[in-house]
C-alpha positions, 0 to 999 in steps of 0.5 A: 493502461488502466482497468477500471471494472474487475467483473470484466477481468472475470468475464474475460478469464471465463471467455479464455477457458470456453474457448480453450475447449474448442479445439487444439488449435485454439489451444495452442492459440491461446498459449501463444497468447498467454506468453505476451499477456499483460501484467495486471496490478491493483492500487489504490488511487494515489490523490485526485489531481490529474495534472500531478505526477502519478507514480503508479503510471511510472511504476507502470511504464518502467515495468513495462521496459524491464519485462516487455510485457503491457502493464494494466493498472486496477484501481480499487478503493482500499487496501483490502480490496487489492488483498481481496483482487490478488485472493481472487485471481483477478490481478497478478500483483499488488504493491503493499505495506507491512501490515496489509502484506501480513495480512494477505500472506497469512490468508495462505492464498496470496505469495509474497513476491518481493520484500523490502525490509524496513530500516531504523526510522520512524514509519508513522507520525501524528500531525496537528496544525501549528496553532493546535493547542496540543503540544504532545501526546499527553495532551490527547483527551477522550474528546480528541478526534484522531484521524487514521487513513485506512483500517489496513494501512501500516503507516496510517493506522497499525503503527500509529495505534502502536505508538498511541497504545504505548503512550497509554492511550486506547482506541476509543477510550482515550481518544476519538478515532475516525477512519478518513479513508486515505492519507490524503483525506486526513490532511484535508480533514486536519486542514478544514478542522474536522479533526485534530490530529492525522496519523500518517507516513513520515514521508507526506511532511516531507512534502510541505511546500512542494505544491503536492495534492498529497499534502497541501500544506505549507512548511510550518503549517503542521507539527508532530507531536509524536513518532512511531517505531519502525516496521520489520517490513517497509513493503511488498510486492504480493502476487496472485498464488497461480501467477504464471511462472513466465509472469513471475520469473519476469517480475522477480528479474524485473522489480529489483531494477525498477526500484532503483535509485536513477528512478527515484524522482519518476517514482516518488513516494512509492520509492520512499516507502522502500526506505532504502533498503535491499529487496528480498526475492520470495521472502518466507513467510516468518518475515511478517510475524512482527506484525502479529504482535502489533496488529493485536493492539488494534484488535485484528488478528492476523494469524487467525485469518488463514 
């Protein structure tokens, strides 16, 4: 089930509180209802093609099978909105890459429920059209327009900005930066000649020629002019700190069972984002510390966001 309006969730919560004070019998009924309460999951949209397989829908169905609870998907516009939905107790969990997870955890108001460490592979690549005059990062000039997905995106902003920094290129000095609003929007901008470079996750070029709306290119239409380093944490499932204990236990058991090889095709990009590593349950906050140094390159001081 999809839920579109976060304020409605807040009204429902307030209504439940008001009703709980009416009588002991209504309190008991509310407790019984809570034991079957749906798991709410905040996510950013993945493409606009209604005919395309949506890994978010597959994820919700698999979690429902493993937990026996209905899963409600709450669409939000970007990664920051996922964090705010968790901080304000509008949703139970959110699926996030490393940097926004570090941002969220460092507020002291969001928990990391499960984390998948990164492997040694590059997580970001900067793409150009095959006929672009840019052959390497050295060819970038202040007039070169580089598209990033989202200011809170690991693979679509933090890691490529760090890569460009390591190559001696500073944002808005040695190149012109722009935010497209999403990985897919960066590809559209590149395709239409609105930008010269699109920096994104390394998982997307693998979709070339597959007819996936998230990567609208055929094989050979794009090429990479640079790849980033790996990340200490690939993906995290974040949780509301007020998450009910029964939901927490269900999710800690279910999530490692959902993200297994037999579900790889259904989960698509969500599964690939985990980079084939084993999950860490309720990881300590220090696993996110390496992100602080990288974020500083992008002028974001994660350590002060509490």
